C-alpha angles and dihedrals in degrees: 000000000000090000091052092050090050091049092050091048091052094047091047090053093048095046091048092051093047092057087068088063090060091058093039091058092039094241095138142037132207107340097329122123133037147210124213135180136196116242101237114247095007137083091244137104136194121221141168117275119249120261098004117130118240092242090059098049118119131172089254092056093059109108123232117212138166119251091274092058096255112141109251122241124224140063090324096054123115107195093176092069132057122216120251118287087243093059094106090057093049092047092051090053092052092049094051103032106050091176091064117094100169139033129191132189125189139161093221110174106242098035090048090049089058089047090052088057092046088233127140118228108248119230101248098136129070086225088063091050089052099045105027106023091227138337122356102243131222121237125208127276110269137166127234116250107070140025095294096104092044092051090050092051095048096044093048097046091047087071097045143058089220121112087205133069128183107220106214114259089355118066146254128321119188134191135197144170085266137004094268091055090050091051090050089052090052091051092047092045091058092045095054092041089057095044096048090047091053091046090055090055088062097045141292112326116236113250121232118232110256092234090056090048090053090050093049092049095047093049095047097044097043105030120009099029092054 
């Protein structure tokens, strides 16, 4: 039990600190957006509480739930706070993608603008080849309240190398081996969304040959990125 408490305390601290990266990179406004992380070795996750401003977040305010989004009971529970409204989507991802240790959702301006159009971001930058292994795909329209968003994320990412998906009319969700990796993916997603948008104002961006994209991705993920 002491090891579990220590693990939860560590994950709460990390998740709390990573929320500051969302505001630092201007990926969120007000109380929107969230970071979550899997508790290693346990069917538990830690996620931002609903309706709490970023300035007021503390490790102790992070909510612990099971992998169905139900707040956990025990010494680590926090009955005064409810988990994020996106908890069901995060939980679905953890149940169906065991390799994922962190999930992030933002409404960052440029990535969400692409999502509003229901348009994937084409791979026209070497940075995209490195980080995303190709285009950033679009997931289906889904409403908050059940597993619909989570299903859309999992089904879309199953057909892509990308750690990011633009949920149509909603915004980006990103995944990673841990929460920090998922936050990095969210930052990079917004960066390439902005750059490709600006490029299109100047003319049609030049596509990168798929074989070159595969080479970029393999090198970055297996050599340089490590």
